[in-house]
Structures are given as C-alpha cells and as structure tokens.
C-alpha positions in Angstrom: -47.7 -86.6 5.6 -46.1 -86.9 2.2 -44.6 -90.2 3.1 -48.0 -91.4 4.4 -49.9 -90.4 1.3 -47.2 -92.0 -1.0 -47.4 -95.2 1.1 -51.2 -95.3 1.0 -51.2 -94.8 -2.8 -48.5 -97.4 -3.3 -50.4 -99.9 -1.2 -53.6 -99.2 -3.3 -51.8 -99.7 -6.5 -50.0 -102.9 -5.3 -53.1 -104.4 -3.9 -55.2 -103.5 -7.0 -52.6 -105.1 -9.3 -52.4 -108.1 -7.1 -56.1 -108.5 -7.1 -56.1 -108.0 -10.9 -53.5 -110.7 -11.4 -55.3 -113.2 -9.1 -58.7 -112.7 -10.7 -57.2 -112.8 -14.2 -55.3 -116.0 -13.4 -58.3 -117.7 -11.9 -60.8 -116.7 -14.6 -58.5 -117.4 -17.6 -57.4 -120.7 -16.2 -60.9 -121.9 -15.6 -61.9 -120.8 -19.1 -58.9 -122.5 -20.7 -59.3 -125.7 -18.7 -62.9 -126.0 -19.8 -62.2 -125.4 -23.4 -59.2 -127.7 -23.4 -61.4 -130.7 -22.4 -61.9 -132.9 -25.5 -64.6 -135.5 -26.0 -63.5 -139.0 -27.0 -62.0 -139.1 -30.4 -64.2 -142.2 -31.2 -67.9 -141.4 -31.3 -70.1 -144.5 -31.7 -72.7 -142.4 -33.4 -70.4 -141.2 -36.2 -71.0 -144.2 -38.5 -74.7 -144.0 -37.9 -74.8 -140.3 -38.6 -72.8 -140.9 -41.8 -75.1 -143.8 -42.8 -78.2 -141.6 -42.2 -76.9 -138.8 -44.4 -75.9 -141.3 -47.1 -79.4 -143.0 -47.0 -81.0 -139.6 -47.3 -79.2 -138.9 -50.5 -80.4 -142.1 -51.9 -84.0 -141.4 -51.0 -84.3 -137.7 -50.3 -87.1 -136.4 -48.1 -87.7 -133.2 -46.2 -84.9 -131.4 -44.3 -87.0 -131.7 -41.1 -87.1 -135.5 -41.5 -83.3 -135.6 -41.8 -82.9 -133.3 -38.9 -85.1 -135.5 -36.7 -83.1 -138.6 -37.5 -79.8 -136.8 -36.8 -81.0 -135.3 -33.5 -81.8 -138.9 -32.3 -78.1 -139.5 -32.8 -77.1 -136.2 -31.0 -76.4 -134.1 -34.1 -77.8 -130.9 -35.4 -78.4 -130.2 -39.1 -77.2 -127.2 -41.2 -78.0 -126.9 -45.0 -76.7 -124.1 -47.2 -77.1 -123.4 -50.9 -74.0 -121.8 -52.4 -73.2 -120.3 -49.0 -76.7 -119.1 -48.1 -78.5 -120.9 -45.3 -81.4 -123.0 -46.3 -82.2 -124.9 -43.1 -80.7 -125.0 -39.6 -81.5 -126.8 -36.4 -78.2 -125.7 -34.8 -77.8 -123.6 -31.7 -76.2 -120.2 -31.9 -72.9 -121.6 -30.5 -72.9 -124.2 -33.3 -73.5 -121.5 -35.9 -70.5 -119.5 -34.4 -68.3 -122.6 -34.7 -69.3 -123.2 -38.3 -68.3 -119.6 -39.1 -64.8 -120.5 -37.8 -64.4 -123.3 -40.5 -61.8 -122.4 -43.1 -63.4 -121.1 -46.3 -61.1 -123.3 -48.4 -62.5 -126.6 -47.0 -64.0 -128.9 -49.6 -66.6 -131.4 -48.6 -66.9 -134.7 -50.6 -69.9 -135.3 -52.8 -72.3 -138.0 -51.6 -69.8 -139.3 -49.0 -70.1 -137.8 -45.5 -66.7 -137.0 -44.0 -66.0 -136.2 -40.4 -63.9 -133.2 -39.3 -62.7 -132.6 -35.7 -62.5 -128.9 -34.6 -62.1 -127.4 -31.2 -64.0 -129.9 -29.1 -66.8 -130.7 -31.6 -67.2 -133.1 -34.6 -68.5 -131.9 -37.9 -69.8 -134.4 -40.6 -70.1 -132.8 -43.9 -70.9 -133.6 -47.6 -72.2 -132.1 -50.8 -75.4 -133.2 -52.5 -75.7 -131.4 -55.8 -75.7 -127.6 -55.0 -76.3 -128.2 -51.3 -73.8 -128.4 -48.5 -75.1 -130.6 -45.7 -73.4 -130.4 -42.3 -74.1 -132.3 -39.1 -72.5 -131.2 -35.7 -72.7 -132.8 -32.3 -73.4 -130.7 -29.2 -70.3 -128.7 -28.3 -68.8 -129.2 -24.8 -68.4 -125.5 -23.9 -69.3 -123.4 -20.8 -72.2 -121.1 -20.6 -71.2 -117.5 -20.3 -73.9 -115.0 -19.6 -76.7 -117.5 -20.3 -75.5 -119.4 -23.3 -72.5 -121.3 -24.7 -69.9 -119.3 -26.4 -66.7 -119.9 -28.4 -63.4 -119.6 -26.7 -62.5 -116.2 -28.1 -65.8 -114.7 -27.0 -65.5 -116.3 -23.6 -62.0 -114.9 -23.2 -63.1 -111.5 -24.2 -65.9 -111.5 -21.7 -63.5 -112.8 -19.1 -61.2 -109.9 -19.8 -64.2 -107.5 -19.3 -65.1 -109.2 -16.1 -61.5 -108.9 -14.9 -61.4 -105.2 -15.8 -64.7 -104.6 -14.0 -63.5 -106.4 -10.9 -60.2 -104.5 -11.0 -62.1 -101.2 -11.2 -64.3 -102.1 -8.3 -61.3 -103.2 -6.2 -59.4 -100.0 -7.0 -62.4 -97.8 -6.2 -63.0 -99.6 -2.9 -59.3 -99.4 -2.0 -59.1 -95.7 -3.0 -62.2 -95.0 -0.8 -60.6 -96.8 2.1 -57.2 -95.1 1.6 -58.9 -91.7 1.3 -60.8 -92.3 4.5 -57.6 -93.1 6.4 -55.7 -90.2 4.8 -58.5 -87.7 5.7 -58.6 -89.1 9.2 -54.9 -88.4 9.6 -55.0 -85.0 7.9 -58.1 -83.8 9.8 -56.7 -84.8 13.1 -54.3 -81.9 13.3 -56.8 -79.6 11.6 -59.4 -80.5 14.2 -56.8 -79.9 16.9 -56.0 -76.5 15.5 -59.7 -75.7 15.2 -60.4 -76.7 18.8 -57.4 -74.6 19.9 -58.6 -71.6 18.0 -62.1 -71.9 19.5 -60.5 -72.1 23.0 -58.4 -69.0 22.3 -61.5 -67.2 21.0 -63.2 -68.0 24.3 -60.2 -66.7 26.3 -58.8 -70.1 27.3 -55.0 -70.2 26.8 -54.2 -72.9 29.3 -54.7 -76.1 27.2 -52.0 -77.1 24.7 -52.7 -78.1 21.1 -53.7 -81.8 21.3 -51.5 -83.2 18.5 -48.5 -85.5 18.9 -47.9 -86.6 15.3 -44.6 -86.4 13.5 -45.3 -84.9 10.1 -45.6 -81.5 8.3 -48.4 -80.4 10.7 -46.2 -80.8 13.7 -44.4 -77.6 12.9 -47.7 -75.8 12.3 -49.1 -77.0 15.6 -45.9 -76.1 17.4 -46.1 -72.6 15.9 -49.7 -72.3 17.0 -48.8 -73.5 20.5 -46.0 -70.9 20.6 -48.5 -68.2 19.5 -50.9 -69.4 22.2 -48.2 -69.2 24.9 -47.2 -65.7 23.6 -50.8 -64.6 23.8 -51.0 -66.0 27.3 -47.9 -64.1 28.4 -49.1 -60.9 26.8 -52.5 -61.3 28.5 -50.7 -61.8 31.9 -48.4 -58.9 31.2 -51.4 -56.6 30.3 -53.2 -57.8 33.4 -50.1 -56.9 35.4 -49.9 -53.5 33.7 -53.6 -52.8 34.5 -53.0 -53.7 38.1 -49.9 -51.5 38.0 -51.9 -48.6 36.5 -54.5 -49.0 39.2 -51.7 -49.0 41.8 -50.2 -46.0 40.1 -53.4 -44.0 40.4 -53.8 -45.0 44.0 -50.1 -44.2 44.7 -50.2 -40.8 42.9 -53.5 -40.0 44.7 -51.8 -40.8 48.0 -48.6 -38.9 47.1 -50.6 -35.9 45.9 -52.8 -35.9 49.0 -50.0 -35.5 51.4 -48.3 -32.4 50.0 -51.7 -30.9 49.0 -52.9 -31.3 52.6 -49.7 -29.6 53.8 -50.1 -26.7 51.3 -53.7 -26.2 52.4 -52.8 -26.4 56.1 -50.0 -23.8 55.8 -52.0 -21.5 53.7 -54.9 -21.8 56.2 -52.4 -21.0 58.9 -51.4 -17.8 57.1 -55.0 -16.9 56.5 -56.0 -17.5 60.1 -53.1 -15.5 61.5 -51.3 -18.5 63.1 -48.1 -17.3 61.4 -48.1 -13.9 63.1 -44.5 -13.0 62.6 -42.6 -12.4 59.4 -40.3 -15.3 60.1 -43.1 -17.7 60.6 -44.9 -16.4 57.5 -41.7 -16.9 55.4 -41.3 -20.4 56.9 -45.0 -21.3 56.0 -44.6 -20.0 52.5 -41.3 -21.9 51.9 -42.9 -25.1 53.1 -46.0 -24.6 51.0 -43.8 -23.8 48.0 -41.7 -27.0 48.4 -44.9 -29.1 48.7 -46.3 -27.5 45.6 -43.0 -28.3 43.8 -43.3 -32.0 44.9 -46.8 -32.1 43.4 -45.5 -30.5 40.2 -42.8 -33.3 40.0 -45.5 -36.0 40.3 -47.7 -34.3 37.7 -44.7 -33.9 35.3 -44.0 -37.6 35.5 -47.5 -38.5 34.7 -47.4 -36.0 31.8 -44.2 -37.6 30.5 -45.6 -41.1 30.9 -48.7 -40.1 28.9 -46.5 -38.8 26.1 -44.3 -42.0 26.2 -47.4 -44.2 26.0 -48.8 -42.3 23.0 -45.4 -41.9 21.3 -45.8 -38.1 21.4 -42.5 -37.2 23.2 -40.5 -35.3 20.6 -36.8 -35.0 20.6 -34.8 -31.9 19.5 -31.2 -33.1 19.5 -28.4 -30.5 19.2 -24.6 -30.8 19.2 -23.3 -30.7 22.8 -20.3 -31.7 24.9 -21.5 -34.3 27.4 -18.8 -33.2 30.0 -19.9 -29.6 29.8 -23.5 -30.6 30.0 -22.9 -32.7 33.2 -20.9 -29.9 34.8 -23.8 -27.5 34.1 -26.3 -29.9 35.6 -24.2 -30.3 38.7 -23.8 -26.5 39.0 -27.6 -26.0 38.8 -28.6 -28.7 41.3 -25.6 -28.9 43.7 -27.2 -26.3 46.1 -30.4 -28.2 46.4 -28.5 -31.5 47.0 -26.4 -29.8 49.7 -29.5 -28.7 51.5 -30.4 -32.4 51.8 -27.0 -33.3 53.1 -25.5 -34.6 49.8 -22.8 -33.6 47.3 -21.7 -34.3 43.7 -18.3 -35.5 42.6 -17.2 -35.3 38.9 -14.5 -37.5 37.5 -13.0 -38.0 34.1 -10.5 -36.5 31.7 -11.2 -32.9 30.6 -11.1 -34.1 27.0 -14.2 -33.2 24.8 -17.1 -35.6 24.8 -19.1 -34.6 21.7 -22.6 -36.0 21.5 -26.0 -35.1 19.9 -28.7 -34.8 22.6 -31.9 -33.1 23.5 -30.6 -31.1 26.4 -34.0 -30.8 28.1 -34.7 -34.5 28.0 -31.1 -35.4 29.1 -31.5 -32.9 32.0 -34.6 -34.9 33.0 -32.6 -38.1 32.9 -30.0 -36.8 35.4 -32.8 -35.2 37.5 -34.6 -38.5 37.8 -31.4 -40.4 38.7 -30.6 -37.8 41.3 -34.2 -37.9 42.7 -34.0 -41.7 42.8 -30.8 -41.6 44.7 -32.1 -39.1 47.2 -35.2 -41.2 47.8 -33.8 -44.6 48.1 -30.0 -44.5 48.9 -30.6 -45.0 52.6 -27.5 -43.0 53.7 -27.3 -39.6 55.5 -24.1 -38.4 53.8 -25.1 -38.9 50.1 -22.3 -38.7 47.6 -23.2 -38.9 43.9 -20.2 -39.6 41.6 -20.4 -38.8 37.9 -17.6 -40.2 35.8 -17.1 -39.5 32.1 -15.0 -41.4 29.6 -14.9 -42.4 25.9 -14.7 -46.0 24.6 -14.5 -46.5 20.9 -17.4 -44.7 19.3 -19.4 -44.3 22.5 -19.4 -41.7 25.2 -20.0 -43.1 28.7 -21.4 -41.6 31.9 -21.3 -43.4 35.2 -23.8 -42.3 37.8 -23.0 -43.9 41.2 -24.2 -43.4 44.7 -22.7 -44.6 48.0 -25.8 -46.3 49.3 -26.6 -49.9 50.0 -27.5 -50.9 46.5 -30.5 -53.1 45.6 -31.0 -56.9 45.8 -29.6 -58.6 42.7 -33.0 -60.1 41.9 -34.4 -56.6 41.6 -31.8 -55.2 39.1 -33.6 -56.6 35.9 -36.8 -54.8 37.0 -35.5 -51.3 37.8 -36.5 -49.9 34.4 -39.9 -51.5 34.1 -42.9 -49.1 34.2 -44.8 -49.0 37.5 -42.2 -51.2 39.2 -41.8 -50.0 42.7 -39.1 -51.8 44.7 -38.5 -48.9 47.0 -38.9 -50.9 50.2 -35.8 -52.8 49.3 -33.7 -49.6 49.3 -34.9 -48.0 52.4 -37.8 -45.9 51.0 -41.1 -45.8 52.6 -44.2 -47.6 51.2 -46.2 -45.4 48.9 -43.2 -43.2 47.8 -42.4 -43.0 44.1 -44.5 -43.7 41.1 -42.5 -46.4 39.4 -42.0 -44.2 36.4 -38.7 -42.3 37.0 -36.3 -45.0 35.8 -38.7 -46.1 33.0 -38.6 -42.5 31.6 -34.8 -42.5 31.9 -34.5 -45.7 29.9 -36.9 -44.5 27.3 -35.1 -41.2 26.7 -31.6 -42.8 26.6 -32.8 -45.4 24.0 -34.5 -42.7 22.0 -31.0 -41.1 21.7 -29.6 -44.4 20.3 -27.9 -45.2 23.6 -28.1 -47.8 26.4 -28.4 -47.8 30.1 -27.7 -50.5 32.7 -27.6 -50.9 36.4 -25.4 -52.8 38.8 -24.2 -52.9 42.4 -20.7 -51.6 43.1 -20.4 -50.0 46.5 -23.9 -48.6 45.9 -26.2 -48.5 42.9 -24.4 -47.7 39.7 -26.0 -46.6 36.4 -23.9 -46.6 33.3 -25.1 -44.6 30.3 -23.6 -45.0 26.8 -24.4 -42.5 24.0 -23.1 -42.4 20.4 -20.2 -40.1 19.9 -21.1 -37.3 17.5 -17.6 -37.2 15.9 -17.7 -40.8 15.0 -21.1 -40.4 13.4 -20.0 -37.3 11.4 -16.9 -39.1 10.0 -18.9 -42.3 9.2 
C-alpha cells in the first residue's frame, strides 16, 4: 500500500510537471513568435507622414485636423506639453508602447524623425513647447480582448500556465485519490462484510481479499480469528452434545442401581428375604448399588467444581512411595473380591512430593476403577512402579489388559469422551469424566500424565520432586 501511494503521488507530480512544461512551451513560443514578427523596414507612408507633420508646422491648424490626415496614412497622433498629454488618438497599446520609450530620447525641432521600436514605427518632432508623435498600428496579438505589450502578454501567459497547471494537478489528484481509495476500501469492505457474516453466525466464507500489501496480514489475522471462532463453536456444540449425552448416561447409570436398591429393599419389606442369610445378602447388594450411585454423584460433583474453578488443593509434604503403598493397602481387598491384584515395583528410596492426599487418592481410585471397567481380562493385575528422574518423581500405573486403539489415545483425557466400547466395556457405562478429573488434578499439582499401550494400557504420572523445589 505504501508503494502504491508513493507511485500514485509520483505519477501525479510527473504528469503535472510534464503538462506544465508542455503548456508553458506552447504558450510562450506562440507569444514570442508573434512578437518577433516585424513589419517591413521600409514603409511607403513614412515620407508622407513626415511631410504632413512638416506642413502642419508651416501652417498650424487644430490637432484634430492633423490627426485626421495622419490616420489616412495609418498613423495615430499623440501631443504632449512638457510631458503632459495634450491630445491623443492612440489606442491603449500605443500609449503603453510610448511609455516604454527611453526618457533620454531627444526629438528634433521642426524635422520629423522616425524611430523603430519593438515592431512599431514612431515619428517624432518638437514644435515649440510641444512634442508631436505619430505611431503606426502595432502588429501585436490580442490578449483578453485587446492588444498588449510583450511583457504584459508574457505575464498573462504565465498566469494562464499556472492556472492550467493547478487544474491539471487537481484533476490528477482527484483521479489518484479515487484509485487509492478504491484499493484501500477493497480490504476494508472485505473485512466489514466478513464481520457482518460473523455477527450473523456465518463462519464458512473466507475473507474475500487476495491483495499483496499491508492489509494482507490484517485479513489473514481476521481469517485466522474466524477459523478459531468456527472451531470454538464446533467444540462448544460438541461439548453441549456431550453434556446432553452425559445427563442421559448418568440418568441411565443411576436408574439401574436405584432400581436394584428399591427392589431389594422392597424384598426385605415384603418378607421375600425370610432368612437372616438372605436378608444380609439383600442388604449387601443394596449397599453396593448405593455406593455405585455415590461414585457417579461424586464425579458429577467434582466435575461441577472443575468447571467453576472451585476445586481447592491443600498440598502437604508426603512420600509418594508411602502414599501409593497406603492406597494399595486400603483398596487391595476390594480389588481381590473382583478377581484382581496389585503389584508395587521400584526402589525403596524416598520419593518426596507435595500433594493433596485426598485428591491424589481420587486419582488412583479413578485409574483403578477405569482398569476394572475396561481392561477386558478376568485376572486383572495392576502394576504400580515408582522411580525418580532428575527433579521429577514418576509413577507408572499399568494394567494387563488389551489396551486401546492408538487413534483413541489422544482423546482419553477429554471430558465426556467415552471410548469404552473399544476396551470391552458395555455401552452406557462410565460418564467420560474419570480420566478428565485425573488429568486436571495432576496438572493442578504441576505435574503431567500420559497414556500409551505397552502390554496393556499404561499411565505415566510425573510430579515435581519436593526436595528439588526446596533447594532451588
């Protein structure tokens, strides 16, 4: 755009100067050519005019009579007395030419003498106190309605040239401004149209501008913003669909255990469980189903806190190895009831970290629950391996299942994502929040978590080492 504006302005200046030079040359040349034309040096009426003026001196009459005789010969009369005009039949141009006569000129007394000046012939003499001059008609162009001397004609020519140049410059400037505005407004109009489309919810059309100037980057940034808004809208739409699916899934997942709880309680109330053994069995089943509902509600509760940013952390100094062993000790019995077991590997060296023990307990619980639901093996083995690498403490949580398709690995930690059918789970199980909550808690501790297939599904957690931070 800068180059285009500079080019337009340069063209305007060059064209205006060229027009000025052309007009100046034409006008000045015509004026000079006309003024340089000379009448014949020999005028047949010169002797007659001299004789008429001489005879008038011998027998003076009125100035009008002398003027009439000279006009018959093509001359005009001018009479002055000691420099003051007494009589004149000359035209304004002839008066202007007389004023150009040198003041030092001395006319002879009683003998008319001719004087050639700038294209006219002046015959002059003195008669007593009077100065009598006769001048033929000057051969000069008419400028603005009358004949003018060369200096005046040149001055008017310069004025004409200047006025012409001004008109040309103004016209060229208007033309240049029109084209510049046309080029400048093209991307502006394209951005305006795009903004209106976005306002109306249309993100599908790109910004219609293909120029190569400063506006190209602006239009590209606007296009990038439009694509980002489109992706965000699609993502939000997907989230809304996922929320709807979540509500439907939670409703389904809650309905099943709730129906079971109601059925077994009704069996107790109606006396179907008429022995102590049956009553205990009914109560145990109702309790487990109620615990399943509590897990679902707790996940919804945690998700609500995550969405609003109201999940507080209360980190304390802890040993990651001791924490993992404590978790295994608390949950090993429940896992054994489901046909699984824990294995802990790693050096007994200390693994100091700063964690919120309640939230980290939930992390391991969600990973365990995920493995129980989706591993797809009867003899489940969960292997927890601890090690330290540089300033990070690592925990490897691996199962012995069939893993997940590689295409699903990047989506495991997305909220509402339910790829359970690929890992042997049944449709409708899970809320799609367990691993999302895990990732949120780990990152809130300043750590990272990743997933990969290695003889089953493997989660690797890395947390900052507390000793490294204290010595930093």
